[in-house]
N, C-alpha and C positions, 0 to 999 in steps of 0.2 A: 578445569582449565586454568592455568596460571594467569594472573592479571596481565602479565606482559605479552600474553598471546591474544588479548583482545585487540580489535582494530585500534589504530592510534586514536587517542582521545584528547580531551582538552588539556591534559597534563603533559602530553608528549609533543604537541604541535605548537608552532610559533603563533603568536597572536596576529602578526602581520607579515604577509609575504614580502620577500625582498627581490625586486627586479634587478637583475645583473646587467642585462642588455636588451635592447628592443629587437635587434635583428642579427641572427635569429633569436626570437624571444626566449630568454634564458632566465631562470630563477634559481635561488638557492633552495635546496630541499626543505620541505615544510616541517620536518622533524627537528625539534630543538637541538642546537649545538652541532647539527650536521652542516658541513661546509661544502658539500657537493653542489656543483653547478649543473643544472639540468635544463635541456631544451624542452620546451612545452609542446604538447601535441597540437597539431593543426587540424582544423575541421576537414580540409581537403588537402592532405599532405602527410608528412612524416608523423608517426605515432608518438614521437617524443622519447626522451631518455627515461630509463628506469634507474632509480637510485640503487647502486649495487649493495648498499648497506641496509636499506630499509624497504626495498621492494615496492616502491610506489612511483607512479607518474604524477607530476605536479602540473595542474591545469591553471592557467592564469589568463584572464582576458580583461580588456579595458573597454570602456564605453564612456559616453558623455556623462553618465550618471555615477561613474566611479569604476573601481576595480573589483574583480571577483576572482577568488582563489579557492580551489578545491583539489582533492587528490583522488587517485583510484589505484586499485590493486590489479595488476595483470593476472596474478594468482587469485582467482575469485574466492577460493577457500579461506584466504587470509581475512576476508571480510565477514566470515561466518563464525558464530560462537556456538551453535548447536548442531550436532551431527554434520560437521563440515565434509566428511568423506562421502556420506550419503548425498549431501547437497551437490557436490561437485560431480559425482558419478551419475546421479539419476535425475537431478532437477535441471542442471545446466544442459541446455539442448533438448529438454523433454519436448516431444511434439505437441503437447497440450499447453505449453508455456510460451507466451509471447515475449520477445525482447530479452533473451538471456544475456545479451551482450552488455547490459547495463548493471549487472549484478555486482561488479567489483567497485562501483562508484561509492564515494563517501556519502553521496546524497541518494543512494538507491532506496526507494520505498520498499521494493521487493526484498532486499537483503534485511532491512529493518523488520519487515513483517515476519519473515522466516525466523530471525533471531529471537524475537519476542514470543511469537506464538508457538514455535517449536519448543522453546524453553519451557513455556507454560504447559505444553503437552507432556514433555518428559517429566515434569514435576507433579503431574496430576492436578493441575490448578485451572484447567480450562472451565470447569463447572463454576468456579468463583466469578469468572468474567461473564459467563452466561447468566448467572444469577443477578449480577449488577445490571444487566441489560433487560432481562425479562421480569425481574422481581420475584422469580420462583427459585427457591434454593433446593434443587433436586440433588439427591445423593449419587448422581451418575455423571461420568465424564462424557461429553459429547464427542462425536467424530469431528476431526479437524480437516478442512480442505483449504489448501492454498492454491489460488489460481485454478480451481476446479480439479486439483489433484489430491487424492486421498492420502493423508499422512498418518492415519490411524495405525496402519501397518506400513512396512517399508517396501511394499510392492509398488506404491505410487501410481495407482490406476486412476484413469479419468472418472469423474463423478457422473454416473448414469443419469441422475436427475437433471444435471446441467446440460448434458447432451440432448435430452428430450426437450428442455426449455429452448435451447438454441434452434432445434428443428421446428418447434412450434412458432417461434417469433422471428427467426432470422434466416429462414430457408430461401427467401426471395427478396433480399434487400435491394433497393434501387441503386445503391452505390457499393463500391468495393471497399470494405473496411473490416477490421477484425471483429469477431463476434464478442458478445459480452463475456468478460472474464472477471468474476468476483474475486477481489484480492484475497479475502479471508471468509471462511464460512464455518459456523458451529452448528452441528445438526444432531439432535437427539430424537430419533424416529418416534413419531406419535406424540411428541411434546412440543418441540420448537425447531425452527430453522432460521438461522440468523445469517444474513449476508452483510459483509462489512466492506465499505469503500474506504480504503486507507489512503491518507495523504501525509506527506512528510514536508517537502518543500514546494510541491505543486498546489494549485488551487482547484476548487470545483469549477467546472466549465459549463457553458450554457449554449443552448440554441435560442436564438432570438427570432422575432417576427421577420419575415422576408425570405429572400433567396438563401440557398445553401452558401455557407461561408467558404467552402472549398469543395474539391471533387470527392472527398471522402465523408462529408457530413450529410446529415439529413436536414430537412426543414423542420420547424417546430410542429407543423401540422402532421408531417410524416411520422415524427416520433410518436405523437399521440395516437395516430391511426394504426401504426404497425404494432406497437406494444399495448395492445388492447385485448381484453377478454371479458366477456360480459359477466363472468363469475367473480371477477376481482372487485373488491370493495374498499381497499385501504386508501387508494389514491382517489382524489376528487377530480375527475377528468373535466368537469364543467369549469371549475376554477382554473385549471391549467389552460383550457382553451381560451380563456379570457386574459391570461397573464401575458406580459410582454416578453417574458423569457422563462425557460425551465432548465434547471440543472440536469442535463440529460443522463449523466452517469448515475445519479441518484434515482432518477425516474426509472431507468431500465432495470437497475438492481432491485428496486422496490417491486416492480412488476414480476421479475424473476423470482424473488423471494416468496411472494404470495402464491404464484402459480405452482412453484415447486413444492411448497408446503401442502397445497391442495392435492397434488399428485401423491405426496407421501402418505397422508392420512387426513381424514376430515377434521380430526381434533388437533392437528399440528398447527401451531401458531407461527406466523411469519413476522420477522423483524428485519429492519434495515438500519444500519449504523453508519454514520459518517465519522471515521476515526481521524482525528487531527491533533495538532499541537495546541497546547494552552495558549489562548489569545488569538487563535486563527479560525477563520471560517465561521464565526458565530453568526454574522449577518446572513450568509448564504444558507446556513442550516436553518435559521429562523424563517427565512423566505420559503425554503422547501417545506418546512413543517406546516406552513399555511396551505399547502396543497394536499395535506392528509385529511381524510374524512373525520368528522367530529367524533365519531364513535371508535376511532382507531388511533387516537393521538399517541398512545403508548407504543405504537409499532415502529416509530421512527425516532431516533435520537442522535444527538451529537455526543461523541465520547472522545476524551483526550488520552493520548499516550501517558500523560502524567497520572490520570485517573487509574489506568491499568497498573502502573507502578505502585500507586497507593493502595490498591485493592489487595495486592499480594506482598506488600512490603515486609511482612513479618515471616515470610516463608524462607527457612534456611536453605531449602533446595534450590532457591532462585538467586543465590548470592552472585553468581556470574552474570545473570541477566540484569540484576540491579546495578552492578558495577558498570556494565555496558551502557545502560540508560543514563546513569549519572555522569558518565564521561563522554557520551556520544556527541559528535560535532556535526555541523553543517557549515560548509564554507569556512572551516577552521574556527568557528565560534560554537559555544555551548548550545546544543540543540534543544534541550528540554529544561523546563523550570522545575528542577528537582534539587 
């Protein structure tokens, strides 16, 4: 793919958005040297103008803490660097995938996850990432699942192990909310099963002591009771029961990883990874690591997108992915410390 077909990056975008008028809120296109004036999308109103030259919507909001600018592609495929046709035709709107409407955003964690891990898969480099996580350098490529959808072949079928885990733990939830959807999974049957909770601009979230924070959340006690199986040993439930808060996405995915590994094979090792940017979520990952049983400390780790880049930096087959990560932006600023 030519470099100019990558999503707009740090070299193509302005450093600071230019507000043309407040009402209706209008900005100059965020692509450098473009003079088009575009009305911004409104949360409950018009969807905003699309730049006829660059195919983006420009989002701009103000608050007491400052201004925030970002952009999105109405054509989701323009945000994708790996198998864009497959992505648009079979991932967007897939019944097993939540929130397909966000895939065109500059800050989309899902678009980032697809771009990086599908690129690694196409280059045959997933085993290098798995080795960095497990410490075992096995000469086999694992199966890749994104949001519980198998991408090892292009049939994109739902993962049966995840379906079984959802039935085991989430058949009778006391609130109406989406079921657990691991962002990324690497599975080598009989060897390892790795679930990855990917973060880009968002943070790890918590359940704290007390009542539900909203109509879709659980209490902390409910989290520990619902996601419990006496066979599971990676998490220390006693420590969690005494903790003032627990990162619930990390807890659920660790439970799912171990339960699914046991269902796969008695010798399959379960791992859970919190994938974040360099300099982010270190404290929350350390806090969650304190809930891991002493004899399983190697089964949870914090991994950065920059470490993934470094692990495969010498691979010629990943030139497009490297360029993408080097120039990737969030809110018009450089996203990664690369």
